[in-house]
Steps between C-alpha positions, in 0.01 A plus 500: 500500500765292322820696419475432126145638488599806702796558268283485188238730652769760565597498134141509377382761747787738423412489131124521561506798734752700296321412178175633643669815626636571151160432344364791704690733265305382195356814343674726753871496410674829407530410131351232275829313456541462875138396537555214256837406647365478856207290380736262321717454807185439705390233253840330521473489878143368496613228259776405743243503780289243316795262470623535858157475660401202285812323620426604860150357476636178355760471777239574766279218377170645622348565160546876505562664162709808426175700492398366842834601647487845341140593576391298802776564753496780756783746553661299782533201266707690245877452497618793289779733606383828649674698222261393225182594687608860557277755321592624154539861613620714211659357185848537649410294806345230282814474290733503800297217658518314170876544470569384856286192446646425155856531630416225752269298275746441217785340702247310712335346192839440340598293802171308478575394142749259658254362757491122540122513456448490123162677508635791706806525276283507185274778628801701612667456162195647326447778753860620511485588129209735572658641815825578318297746291318631808832583668642663188196721464462599865873577522480730197199687638653541847819637344311736270291642784773501764745679272230722351354823629519622859136400538540146367825449694333607825203271445723200427713562809184528710372173349827321576505629858142387555536153348846409624382363839298236312795367298683307771215250549568358153836364614421355843520118486280300735389147585316464168821567307701271727252216442551513121869436427567485130196719430503817712766740369803608700385840628857628538561447128168660410585798721843536341347518152234743623760728660706510180197598292384750760837674521527535122148633447501734799834646388364570151177636650696726740294363791624419851416166658393550864762401756274268696468123546154521657252266334126464544411132490213260545345493153680187379383302804151651518575627849442864405379689198442871457146634494542552126472130414151462645370799307656367180350152547157651560505626142689211343283226649161673494347328197590145606376554853179673390421222249671184632594257229390730219651426158493680167 
C-alpha cells in the first residue's frame, strides 16, 4: 500500500473507530447532558472519517468510496491505534480514553494544518476546531472526576493505569511517516505538546501517571489488533454486509 494511502487510512480509522465507540453510549450515558455531548463528539469524528477516507480512496485510485473503506474491510485492514478500539468500560474509562486521544489528536492535527498537501491541510484545519472543543471537554470531565469523590478518583486512576500502555503507540514514527516529509508531523513535537497537556490535567485531577514506557503496538500498521476490534466491526458493518450495495 502506498504510504500516502496508509497515512490517510490511519487518520480516518482512528476517527471512525473512536466515533463508533462513543456512539455506543447513545441512550446509556449517566445523565442526559453527557449522552448528548458524547453523541456530538461521535458525530464530529464520523464527519472527519468521511473526509479522510474519501481522500484515501481518491489517493488509492481503485474506485473505493469512504463507505467501502469503512464497511467492507476486515479487521486486519484497519490502521487505527489500539487505544481507540479499547472497550468503553465505565463512564470514567470512556472519558479517560477520550482525553488521552484528544491530547494527542489536537497537536497532531495542528501540525497537519501546515502540510504541503493542500487537501490534507484543509481537512486538518476544519477538524482541529472541533478537536479543540473535544480536548477542553474531556479535560474538564477528567479533572472533575479525578478530583471528586474517593469513588470517582479511584475509577479514574484505574482507567488511566489500564489505558496508559496503549498511549505510546501514538508517538512511534515509522516508514510511512518517513516517506511523507512535509506532511507527517514531527512526533517529538507532538509528544512534547501532549506531555504538557497531560501534566497539567493530571495535576488538577490529582491522578498519577504510571511510571512505564511500555507500549502496545501494531494497530497503526495492521500487524496486530485486539480482539475488541473484530467484535465492534461485526456490529458496525452488519447491515452493509448482509445487504451488499443497499441504499436508502
